matplotlib code that plots the C-alpha trace (Angstrom):
import matplotlib.pyplot as plt

x = [3.5, 1.8, 0.3, -2.5, -2.1, -2.3, -0.3, 0.6, -2.5, -4.5, -5.1, -3.0, -1.8, -1.2, 1.0, -0.4, 1.2, -0.7, -4.4, -6.8, -9.5, -12.5, -13.8, -12.8, -13.5, -13.1, -12.6, -11.2, -9.0, -7.5, -3.8, -1.9, -0.8, 2.4, 2.3, 1.8, -1.1, -3.6, -5.4, -8.9, -11.7, -12.5, -9.1, -9.3, -11.2, -8.2, -5.8, -7.6, -9.3, -12.0, -12.8, -14.4, -11.8, -8.9, -5.8, -2.3, 0.7, 3.0, 6.2, 6.8, 9.9, 10.0, 12.5, 11.5, 13.8, 13.5, 15.8, 14.4, 16.8, 16.1, 19.0, 21.8, 19.6, 18.8, 16.4, 16.6, 14.6, 15.6, 13.0, 12.9, 9.9, 9.7, 6.5, 4.0, 0.4, -2.0, -5.0, -8.2, -11.5, -13.9, -17.3, -19.5, -21.8, -24.0, -25.1, -23.8, -22.5, -24.7, -23.5, -22.4, -18.7, -16.1, -14.6, -10.8, -9.4, -5.8, -4.1, -0.6, 2.3, 5.6, 8.8, 9.9, 13.1, 13.5, 16.3, 15.7, 18.8, 19.1, 22.1, 23.3, 26.0, 26.5, 27.2, 24.9, 23.2, 20.6, 19.9, 17.3, 16.6, 13.4, 12.1, 8.6, 6.3, 2.9, 0.0, -3.6, -6.2, -8.4, -10.8, -11.1, -14.1, -13.8, -15.7, -14.4, -16.9, -17.0, -13.2, -13.0, -11.4, -12.8, -12.0, -15.1, -14.1, -12.2, -12.9, -10.4, -10.4, -10.1, -7.7, -8.8, -12.5, -12.1, -14.7, -14.7, -15.1, -17.4, -17.1, -15.6, -17.5, -15.7, -18.0, -16.8, -14.8, -11.1, -10.6, -7.5, -7.5, -9.3, -9.1, -8.7, -6.7, -3.2, -3.9, -6.8, -7.6, -7.8, -9.2, -8.6, -6.6, -6.4, -4.2, -1.8, 1.5, 3.1, 6.7, 8.5, 5.2, 3.7, 0.8, 1.2, -1.9, -1.8, -4.0, -3.5, -5.0, -3.9, -3.4, -2.4, -0.3, 0.1, 3.9, 3.9, 4.6, 7.5, 8.7, 9.1, 10.6, 9.4, 9.5, 6.3, 7.9, 8.4, 5.4, 4.7, 3.1, 1.4, 3.3, 1.3, 2.7, 0.5, 1.5, 0.2, -0.3, -1.6, -0.3, -1.1, 0.1, -1.4, 1.4, 1.2, 0.1, 3.3, 5.4, 6.0, 7.2, 9.5, 10.0, 9.1, 9.3, 7.1, 7.1, 4.9, 5.1, 3.6, 4.5, 2.4, 3.1, -0.1, -0.3, -3.3, -5.0, -2.7, -3.2, -0.7, 2.8, 4.9, 4.4, 6.9, 6.0, 8.3, 7.7, 10.0, 9.4, 12.0, 11.1, 12.6, 10.7, 10.7, 9.2, 6.9, 7.3, 11.1, 12.2, 14.4, 14.9, 14.9, 14.7, 12.9, 14.0, 11.7, 11.8, 9.9, 10.3, 8.6, 8.4, 5.8, 6.3, 4.1, 5.2, 2.6, -0.8]
y = [8.1, 4.8, 3.0, 0.7, -3.0, -2.3, 0.8, 0.9, -0.9, 1.5, 5.1, 7.1, 5.6, 9.1, 8.7, 6.3, 8.1, 4.9, 5.0, 2.2, 1.8, -0.4, -3.5, -6.2, -9.9, -12.3, -16.0, -17.9, -21.0, -23.6, -24.2, -27.3, -30.0, -29.8, -26.0, -23.9, -24.4, -21.5, -20.1, -21.4, -19.1, -18.5, -16.9, -14.4, -11.9, -11.9, -11.2, -8.0, -6.8, -4.2, -3.5, -0.1, 2.6, 0.3, 2.5, 1.6, 3.4, 2.4, 4.0, 4.4, 4.7, 4.9, 5.5, 6.3, 6.7, 7.0, 7.7, 8.9, 9.0, 10.4, 10.6, 12.5, 13.9, 12.3, 13.3, 11.6, 11.7, 10.5, 10.8, 9.7, 9.8, 9.1, 9.3, 7.9, 6.6, 6.6, 4.3, 4.1, 2.1, 4.9, 3.1, 1.4, 2.5, 1.0, 3.4, 3.7, 0.1, -3.0, -4.3, -2.8, -1.9, -0.8, 2.6, 2.7, 6.3, 6.9, 10.2, 10.5, 12.9, 12.7, 14.4, 14.1, 15.0, 14.9, 15.7, 16.3, 16.2, 17.0, 15.8, 16.4, 14.1, 12.8, 16.3, 17.8, 21.0, 21.5, 20.0, 21.0, 19.5, 20.2, 19.1, 19.3, 18.2, 16.9, 15.4, 14.3, 11.7, 9.3, 6.5, 2.9, 0.6, -3.1, -6.2, -9.3, -12.1, -15.8, -16.0, -13.2, -9.8, -7.4, -3.8, -2.0, 1.6, 4.7, 8.4, 11.3, 14.3, 17.8, 19.8, 23.1, 22.8, 20.7, 18.2, 14.6, 14.0, 11.6, 7.9, 5.8, 2.5, -0.3, -2.1, -5.3, -5.5, -6.4, -9.8, -9.0, -12.3, -15.6, -18.2, -21.9, -21.6, -20.7, -18.7, -16.6, -14.0, -10.5, -8.7, -6.8, -3.7, -0.6, 2.4, 5.0, 6.5, 9.9, 9.5, 12.6, 14.4, 11.6, 9.5, 5.8, 3.6, -0.1, -2.9, -6.4, -9.2, -9.1, -12.5, -13.5, -16.4, -17.5, -18.2, -19.6, -18.4, -16.2, -14.4, -10.6, -8.0, -4.4, -1.3, -2.6, -5.9, -9.5, -11.3, -14.7, -13.8, -15.2, -14.0, -13.1, -12.1, -10.1, -9.9, -8.8, -11.0, -10.4, -6.8, -4.4, -0.9, 2.0, 4.3, 8.0, 8.4, 10.1, 7.1, 3.7, 1.3, -1.4, -3.5, -3.3, -5.3, -4.6, -6.2, -5.3, -7.2, -6.5, -8.6, -8.4, -10.0, -10.5, -11.5, -12.9, -10.4, -7.7, -7.3, -5.8, -6.0, -5.2, -4.5, -4.2, -2.9, -3.0, -1.8, -1.8, -0.8, -0.8, 0.2, 1.2, 3.4, 5.6, 9.1, 9.1, 12.8, 13.0, 9.3, 9.7, 6.6, 6.4, 4.3, 4.5, 2.9, 3.2, 1.7, 2.3, 0.5, 1.1, -0.5, 0.0, -1.4, -1.5, 1.2, 1.0, -0.5]
z = [2.7, 2.4, 5.4, 4.4, 3.7, 0.1, 0.0, -3.5, -4.2, -2.1, -1.7, 0.7, -0.1, 1.3, -1.3, -2.2, -5.1, -5.8, -5.8, -5.0, -7.6, -7.7, -9.3, -6.9, -7.5, -4.6, -5.1, -2.1, -2.6, -0.3, 0.2, -0.9, 1.4, 3.3, 3.8, 6.9, 9.2, 8.9, 11.9, 12.3, 11.3, 14.9, 15.4, 12.6, 14.7, 17.1, 14.3, 13.4, 16.6, 15.9, 19.6, 20.3, 21.3, 20.6, 19.9, 18.6, 17.0, 14.2, 13.1, 9.4, 7.2, 3.5, 0.7, -2.9, -5.9, -9.6, -12.6, -15.9, -18.8, -22.3, -24.7, -22.9, -20.1, -16.8, -14.0, -10.6, -7.5, -4.0, -1.2, 2.4, 4.8, 8.6, 10.6, 13.0, 12.5, 15.4, 14.8, 16.7, 16.3, 16.8, 16.3, 13.8, 11.0, 8.3, 5.5, 2.8, 3.3, 2.9, 6.3, 9.6, 9.5, 12.1, 11.6, 11.8, 12.0, 11.2, 12.2, 10.8, 10.9, 9.0, 7.9, 4.3, 2.5, -1.2, -3.7, -7.4, -9.7, -13.4, -15.4, -19.0, -20.4, -16.9, -15.4, -12.8, -14.1, -11.4, -7.9, -5.3, -1.9, 0.0, 3.4, 4.7, 7.6, 6.8, 8.7, 8.1, 8.9, 7.1, 7.8, 6.6, 7.1, 8.0, 8.9, 10.6, 10.5, 9.7, 9.4, 6.8, 7.3, 4.7, 3.7, 2.5, 1.7, 2.6, 3.6, 3.6, 5.8, 4.3, 6.4, 4.7, 5.5, 8.6, 7.4, 6.3, 2.6, 0.7, 1.6, -1.2, -1.1, -3.0, -5.3, -3.6, -0.4, -0.4, 1.3, 3.4, 5.4, 5.3, 8.0, 7.4, 4.1, 3.1, -0.1, -1.4, -4.0, -2.5, -5.6, -8.8, -8.3, -10.6, -9.8, -11.0, -10.0, -10.9, -12.1, -13.4, -13.9, -16.0, -14.8, -15.4, -14.9, -14.0, -13.0, -11.6, -9.5, -5.9, -4.2, -0.6, 0.7, 4.3, 4.5, 8.1, 11.6, 12.6, 15.8, 15.2, 17.5, 17.1, 19.4, 21.1, 22.0, 20.6, 19.1, 17.5, 14.2, 11.2, 8.1, 5.0, 1.6, -0.9, -4.6, -7.9, -10.9, -14.5, -14.3, -17.2, -17.7, -19.7, -20.6, -21.7, -25.3, -26.4, -25.3, -26.9, -24.3, -25.7, -22.5, -18.8, -15.6, -12.5, -9.0, -6.0, -2.7, 0.7, 3.7, 6.9, 10.3, 12.4, 16.0, 17.9, 20.2, 18.8, 15.1, 12.7, 14.2, 11.1, 7.4, 4.6, 1.1, -1.9, -5.5, -8.5, -12.1, -14.9, -18.5, -21.8, -24.2, -27.2, -27.6, -30.6, -31.4, -31.5, -31.8, -28.7, -26.6, -22.8, -19.7, -16.4, -13.1, -10.1, -6.6, -3.4, 0.0, 3.3, 6.7, 9.5, 13.0, 16.0, 18.4, 21.2, 22.0]

ax = plt.figure().add_subplot(projection="3d")
ax.plot(x, y, z, "-o")
ax.set_aspect("equal")
plt.show()
C-alpha cells in the first residue's frame, strides 16, 4: 500500500511498488496573477504540525489493475487494499542529516485481496484469488522552517529482526510545500514498478500547484483546506531490454488537502500507464494497461 505524499513517487510506497530514488533539484517559483491566495510563510508550520507526540490516524483504500496482452494470451491482475495508518511525531534527531529533523513514525495494517487471471483466445485458462493481512512501520524525517516543509529521508523497520534499518538520506530534500507561492518544483524523481514480473524504471520532475481552498468532509469531521496537486513532467521510461516499446502514455497525479492546525486531511493518488510493444526475440506484439488509485482520509486526531 502507498501512503506517503509521493506514493508512487516514494518508497512504501509500501508498495510503493514504486520506489523513491534520489537526486532532487529544488527550484521555487511564484504563481501567476489572478490565481488562489497562498498561505503566508508563517502558516506553513500549522499546515504540517510537527509537535512532539502528536498522533493521528488515516484510513486507506486502494485499487490496482493491469492487463498484459501478448498475441493471443492475456494476463490480468485486480487488487484491492484497505487499511489504517497511525502516525506519531516521536522526537527529533540530527545525524546523519545536516539539520535537526522531526521523526514521523507510521505504523500500518491492511487487508489485501488480489485476483490473477490468464486467458488464451479470450477464454479463461487459470484464475487464482488470494487474500492476506500485512502490517509494518517506517519513519520519515521532516523539517518545517521558513515557510518550507521538506522531506529529508526514510527508514524502514525489519519485522524479522525487530530493528530499524539504515536511514536513507536523500541527497537533497523534497520540497513538499512552500508558503507564499502558488507553484513550486518539488524535485527530480526516479523509481520503478513491477508489472507482470517485469521491472519498469521511470524518472520525472515533480511539481506542485496550489489550486485553492476547499471544504472537505472525512471521518474525523469537516475541514476548510488548502488543495495542492502534485504532477510529474518530463517523464522518461527505461523498458526491459527484451522489449521494444512503440508507444506509451503515463500520468501520475497526487492531490492533497491540508488544514491549518490539523495537517493532512485527505489524499488521492492516481497512476495510469498504457503502452504498446514488440518482443525482440519472437517478434510478437503486445499491449499493457495499468492503473492504480488510492484515497487516504483523516480518521482521528
